[in-house]
C-alpha positions in Angstrom: 0.1 -0.2 0.0 1.6 3.0 -0.9 2.5 5.8 1.6 1.1 9.2 2.4 4.6 10.8 3.0 7.2 7.9 1.9 10.2 10.1 3.1 9.1 10.1 6.7 7.1 6.6 7.1 10.1 4.7 4.9 13.0 6.9 6.9 15.8 4.5 7.8 15.9 3.7 11.1 19.1 5.6 12.2 18.1 8.7 10.3 14.5 8.3 12.4 16.5 8.0 15.6 18.4 11.5 15.1 15.4 13.0 14.1 13.9 11.7 17.6 16.9 13.2 19.4 16.9 16.5 17.9 13.0 17.1 18.2 13.5 15.6 21.9 16.7 18.0 22.9 14.7 20.9 21.7 11.6 20.0 23.3 13.5 19.5 26.7 15.5 22.5 26.4 11.9 24.8 25.7 9.9 23.5 28.6 12.8 23.9 31.2 13.2 27.5 29.8 9.8 28.5 29.6 7.2 26.2 31.6 7.0 26.6 35.3 5.9 23.1 36.0 8.1 21.1 33.7 11.4 23.4 35.0 9.8 22.3 38.9 9.4 19.1 37.8 12.7 18.3 36.6 14.7 20.3 39.4 12.8 17.8 41.5 14.3 15.0 39.8 17.8 16.5 39.4 17.8 16.0 36.0 19.0 19.4 33.8 18.5 19.8 29.8 22.0 19.3 29.6 21.9 15.8 31.2 20.0 14.4 27.6 22.9 13.4 25.5 21.5 10.2 24.0 18.0 9.2 22.8 18.1 6.4 25.8 18.5 9.4 28.4 14.7 10.3 28.1 14.5 7.7 30.6 16.0 9.9 33.1 13.4 12.5 32.5 10.2 12.5 35.3 6.8 10.9 34.2 3.8 13.1 33.6 0.5 11.5 35.1 -3.1 12.3 34.6 -3.3 14.0 37.9 -0.8 16.5 36.7 -3.3 17.7 34.3 -6.2 17.8 36.6 -4.1 19.3 39.4 -3.2 22.1 36.3 -6.8 22.8 35.3 -7.5 24.5 33.3 -4.5 25.2 31.4 -1.8 26.1 33.9 0.8 24.0 32.3 -0.2 25.0 28.7 3.2 26.1 26.7 1.0 28.3 24.5 -0.8 31.8 25.1 -4.5 31.8 24.9 -4.3 34.1 21.8 -2.1 31.2 19.9 -4.9 28.3 20.8 -7.6 27.4 17.8 -9.5 24.7 20.1 -10.0 23.2 23.1 -11.0 19.4 23.8 -12.4 18.5 27.7 -12.4 15.2 28.9 -15.6 13.8 30.9 -14.1 14.1 34.7 -16.2 11.0 35.6 -13.4 10.3 38.2 -12.3 14.1 39.0 -11.6 17.1 37.4 -11.9 16.9 33.8 -8.8 17.6 31.7 -8.3 20.3 29.2 -6.1 19.9 26.4 -5.5 23.0 23.8 -4.2 22.9 20.4 -2.6 25.5 18.1 -2.8 25.6 14.2 0.2 23.5 14.3 -0.9 20.7 16.5 -4.4 20.5 14.4 -2.0 20.0 11.7 0.2 17.3 12.9 -3.0 15.3 14.4 -4.5 15.5 10.8 -1.3 14.6 9.2 -0.8 11.8 11.5 -4.3 10.1 10.6 -4.0 10.9 6.9 -0.8 8.4 6.9 -2.8 6.2 9.1 -5.6 5.8 7.0 -3.6 6.0 3.7 -1.8 2.9 5.0 -5.1 0.7 5.3 -6.0 2.1 1.4 -8.4 4.8 2.4 -8.4 7.6 -0.2 -10.2 9.6 -2.9 -13.6 7.5 -4.0 -14.2 6.6 -0.6 -17.0 7.7 1.9 -15.9 7.7 5.7 -18.8 7.5 8.0 -17.6 8.8 11.7 -19.9 7.3 14.3 -17.6 8.6 17.1 -19.1 11.8 19.3 -18.4 14.8 18.0 -17.9 18.0 20.5 -15.4 18.1 23.7 -14.6 14.6 22.8 -12.1 14.2 20.4 -12.7 11.0 18.2 -15.2 12.7 15.7 -13.3 15.5 14.1 -9.7 13.5 14.7 -11.3 10.8 12.4 -12.8 13.8 10.3 -9.8 15.9 9.7 -7.7 12.6 8.8 -10.2 11.2 6.2 -10.8 14.2 4.6 -7.1 15.0 4.2 -6.7 11.8 2.3 -9.6 13.0 -0.1 -12.4 10.5 1.4 -15.9 12.0 1.8 -16.9 12.3 5.3 -20.2 11.4 6.9 -20.3 13.2 10.3 -23.3 10.9 11.6 -21.6 10.8 15.5 -23.4 8.4 17.8 -26.6 7.4 17.9 -29.9 7.1 15.7 -28.6 3.7 14.9 -31.2 2.7 12.1 -31.0 6.3 10.4 -27.1 5.5 10.2 -27.6 2.2 8.5 -30.1 3.9 5.8 -27.1 6.4 5.3 -24.5 3.7 5.0 -26.7 1.9 2.3 -27.6 5.3 0.4 -24.6 7.0 0.4 -22.4 3.9 -0.4 -20.3 4.1 2.8 -17.0 2.3 2.2 -15.5 2.9 5.8 -16.5 3.6 9.4 -14.9 5.1 12.5 -16.3 4.0 15.6 -16.1 1.7 18.9 -16.2 -1.9 17.9 -19.0 -2.3 20.4 -21.0 0.6 18.7 -20.3 -1.6 15.3 -21.7 -4.9 16.8 -24.5 -2.8 17.9 -24.9 -1.2 14.3 -24.7 -4.9 13.1 -27.6 -6.4 14.7 -29.9 -3.1 14.5 -29.5 -3.9 10.9 -30.3 -7.4 11.1 -33.6 -6.3 12.9 -34.3 -3.8 9.7 -33.6 -6.7 7.1 -30.3 -5.4 6.7 -26.8 -7.5 6.1 -23.9 -5.1 6.4 -22.1 -7.6 4.9 -24.4 -8.3 1.6 -26.5 -5.0 1.3 -23.7 -2.0 1.8 -20.4 -1.2 0.5 -18.9 -1.3 4.0 -15.3 -2.6 3.5 -13.1 -1.5 6.5 -13.6 -0.2 10.0 -11.2 1.9 12.1 -12.4 0.5 15.6 -10.9 1.9 19.0 -11.6 4.0 22.0 -12.2 0.4 24.3 -10.2 -2.5 24.0 -10.9 -5.4 22.1 -9.6 -8.7 21.2 -8.3 -10.7 17.6 -11.1 -12.8 18.6 -13.4 -10.1 18.3 -11.7 -8.9 15.4 -12.4 -12.1 13.8 -15.8 -12.3 14.3 -16.5 -9.0 13.2 -14.8 -9.4 9.9 -16.6 -12.9 9.4 -19.8 -11.4 10.1 -19.9 -7.9 8.5 -17.4 -8.5 5.6 -14.9 -6.0 6.6 -11.5 -5.5 7.5 -11.3 -4.1 10.7 -8.3 -2.2 12.2 -7.2 -1.1 15.2 -7.1 2.7 15.8 -5.3 4.3 19.1 -5.0 7.6 20.7 -6.2 9.3 23.8 -7.5 12.9 24.2 -4.4 13.9 26.0 -1.9 13.2 23.0 -4.5 14.7 20.8 -7.2 12.2 20.1 -6.8 9.4 18.1 -3.7 9.5 15.9 -2.4 5.9 14.8 -3.5 2.7 13.2 -2.5 -0.8 11.8 -1.6 -0.9 8.5 -2.8 -3.6 5.8 -0.5 -6.3 7.7 -2.7 -5.8 10.8 0.6 -6.6 12.7 0.5 -3.6 15.4 -0.2 0.2 15.4 2.3 2.2 14.0 3.3 4.9 15.8 4.7 8.0 13.8 8.0 8.7 15.4 8.6 12.3 14.2 5.6 12.8 16.4 6.0 10.5 19.2 8.5 8.9 21.4 7.3 5.6 23.1 8.5 3.4 25.9 6.9 0.6 27.7 7.5 0.7 31.5 7.0 -1.9 34.6 3.7 -0.7 35.8 4.9 -1.1 39.5 8.5 0.3 39.5 8.6 2.4 36.2 11.5 0.7 34.7 11.6 0.5 31.1 11.3 -2.5 29.5 12.9 -4.3 26.3 11.1 -4.6 23.3 8.7 -7.6 23.4 7.7 -7.2 26.8 4.0 -6.6 27.7 4.2 -3.2 30.5 2.4 0.2 30.6 2.7 2.4 28.1 4.4 5.7 28.1 4.7 8.6 25.2 6.4 11.6 24.8 4.4 14.1 22.2 7.6 15.4 20.4 6.1 18.4 18.6 2.9 19.3 20.3 3.0 23.1 20.9 -0.1 23.8 23.3 0.3 20.9 25.9 3.4 18.8 25.6 3.3 15.3 27.1 7.1 14.3 28.4 7.0 10.6 29.5 3.2 10.6 30.2 2.1 7.4 31.7 -1.2 6.8 29.7 -2.2 3.3 31.9 -2.8 1.2 28.6 -0.9 -2.0 28.6 1.0 -3.3 25.4 4.2 -3.9 24.1 6.6 -2.5 21.4 7.2 -4.1 18.2 10.4 -3.4 16.8 12.1 -3.8 12.9 10.5 -2.8 9.5 7.2 -4.0 8.8 5.7 -5.6 5.9 4.5 -2.9 4.2 7.7 -1.1 4.5 7.1 1.4 7.2 10.3 1.5 9.4 8.5 3.4 12.5 7.6 1.5 15.9 4.6 -0.6 16.4 2.7 -1.4 19.3 0.5 -4.5 20.2 -2.7 -4.6 20.6 -3.9 -3.1 23.9 -4.2 -5.9 26.3 -6.4 -3.6 28.9 -5.4 -0.8 31.4 -3.5 -0.9 34.3 -6.8 0.7 36.5 -9.2 -1.7 34.9 -7.4 -4.8 36.3 -9.5 -6.8 38.9 -8.3 -8.4 41.9 -10.2 -11.2 42.5 -9.5 -13.5 45.6 -5.4 -12.1 45.0 -5.5 -12.9 41.4 -5.4 -10.3 38.4 -8.2 -10.2 36.1 -8.5 -8.1 33.2 -12.0 -7.8 30.9 -9.8 -8.7 27.9 -8.5 -11.9 29.1 -12.6 -12.8 29.7 -13.5 -11.5 26.1 -10.3 -13.7 24.7 -11.5 -16.7 26.2 -15.5 -16.4 25.5 -14.7 -15.9 21.9 -13.2 -19.1 21.4 -16.6 -20.7 22.4 -19.0 -20.8 19.0 -22.0 -20.9 21.3 -21.5 -17.6 22.9 -22.6 -14.3 21.3 -20.7 -10.9 21.3 -21.6 -9.6 24.2 -20.8 -10.1 28.0 -20.9 -8.1 31.5 -18.7 -9.1 34.7 -20.1 -8.4 38.1 -17.7 -8.4 40.8 -19.0 -8.5 44.4 -18.3 -9.5 48.0 -20.0 -11.9 50.1 -19.0 -11.8 53.5 -15.2 -11.5 53.6 -14.9 -13.3 50.0 -14.8 -12.0 46.6 -17.4 -13.4 44.2 -17.3 -13.0 40.2 -19.8 -13.8 37.6 -19.8 -13.4 34.2 -23.2 -12.8 32.4 -23.2 -14.1 28.8 -25.5 -14.1 26.0 -26.1 -17.2 23.9 -25.7 -17.3 20.6 -28.7 -17.1 18.5 -27.8 -20.7 16.9 -27.3 -22.0 19.9 -29.8 -20.7 22.1 -32.4 -23.1 23.1 -35.4 -23.5 25.8 -33.8 -27.1 26.5 -32.2 -26.8 30.1 -29.9 -29.7 29.2 -28.6 -28.0 26.7 -28.0 -24.6 28.3 -26.3 -26.6 30.9 -24.0 -28.1 28.7 -22.8 -24.4 27.5 -22.7 -23.3 30.8 -20.3 -25.5 32.1 -18.2 -25.4 28.8 -17.9 -21.5 29.6 -16.9 -22.0 33.2 -14.3 -25.1 32.5 -12.8 -22.1 29.7 -12.9 -19.2 32.2 -11.3 -21.0 35.0 -8.7 -22.6 33.0 -7.5 -18.9 31.3 -8.1 -17.0 34.6 -7.0 -19.2 37.3 -9.8 -18.3 39.3 -13.6 -19.8 39.8 -16.3 -17.9 38.0 -19.9 -18.3 38.0 -21.6 -17.9 35.0 -25.1 -17.1 33.9 -26.6 -17.7 30.4 -28.9 -15.1 29.0 -31.1 -14.4 25.9 -29.4 -12.8 23.0 -30.0 -9.2 22.9 -30.5 -9.3 26.6 -27.1 -7.2 27.7 -27.3 -3.6 27.6 -25.6 -1.8 24.0 -23.6 0.9 24.4 -23.5 3.5 21.6 -20.2 4.9 23.3 -17.5 3.1 25.2 -18.8 -0.1 26.7 -19.0 -0.9 30.0 -18.2 -4.4 30.6 -17.4 -4.4 34.5 -19.6 -3.9 37.4 -17.6 -3.6 40.7 -20.6 -3.6 43.5 -17.6 -4.4 46.1 -17.2 -0.3 47.0 -21.4 0.1 47.1 
C-alpha cells in the first residue's frame, strides 16, 4: 500500500532516531526554559536539559500523569498563550476534575497528518466515503477521524453516535465504504441492521472499519470481519495526546506510532523501569512536536508491548501491539489479577457464545465473587435446560482455565445485555458500593 508521506514513513531507522533525539533535545530545553511546571518537575528529579545526551536518556526525565493535568486545570501547564490556541477539547471528568487539552494550528495540522498517514496505510483515499460514528464535540474522536479522512481525499459522513437506524440507511444510500467507531457500537449496528432486514455484509458497500476507544481482542476482530465482511483496523489515541492518531496498516501486525511525532516507551507499571521490546507493560509517550500541551513520558495506563523492525508494508516506525487492557481496569479477585480482555479472549473461543458479556464483581462476606453474564448466540439458544447446562459448564471451564480463578456463569438470551453507543461498560464492581 502506497505511503502518504514515504520520505518520512519509510525513513531509515538510524535517521529516524537522530531526528527523534533532535526533537527531544529541543523540546526539553524549551520546557525547562519557558514553563514553570516542567522546570520545577525536572529540578525535583535533579535532571537538567544538558543531561539528555542520547535518545535513551529520555529515561532520566520524570513521568507525567493524568493527575498533573487535573492539578493544572484548566490551563496552568500549557506552553502556548490563549491567543495562539485554535481549539479546546475537554475530558468527561467522571473520575475527578476534567482535563483540558489545548491545540495550536500546528497541533491540528500534525494530528491531521498523523491520521492521513494512518488511513492511507489501510487503503482509504479518494473515492471512499467515511462514516464517522465517534462523538463530535468535547470528545476528540469524531473530529480527529474527520480531518484525517478529508486529508486523504475521502468524503466524510459525520453521523456521530446515536440514531442507529438512520445511520444504517445513510450507510446504504450514500455507499459508505469505511466507518470509524467503537467496536461495541459497530456490533450494535450490525444487530440493529439485521432487525431492519439489512445485512451489512451483503447490502452495503462497507469494506473497512477503524475501531478503537476501548480494548478489543483478535477474536473479536475475527468475528466482526466474518460477520460484517470488512477489514477491521485498530485505531489508537487519547485526548491528552491529541485524540485518535495511529492505526494498523493493511498487514494488521501492530499499530504504527509515527516516530517523528511521538517517542514511545514501555515501562513496568509497578516500578517504572523501562522494558525491552516485546515485553508487556504500560505505554508511556513523549509527544515530540506538540505545542500547546506537550506531554513528556506521559503514563497512559494502557498495557501493550513495542514491536520493532521494519513492517512488511515497508514502514520503519515502531509499532505497538494490541492494547491488552488498562492498569486501572485490572480487577483483583481473591488475589488474582483479572482483565476484561482475558474474559473476552476466552469467551470468543466458544462458538455457542454471543458477542456480548458483562462482569459483575461482588463480595459475599469476606470473599470476592465474580459473575460473568454471557449472551448465548442466536444459533445455540434453546429452551432445553440440558443443552444450556452443557454450554454453561463449557464456559465455566474455559474461564477457570484462562483466569485461574473460579467464576460463576449466567447465560442470558441474545439481546439481553445493555448496548452502548459510546465506550462499552463491561464491568460492574459492587464491592465499593
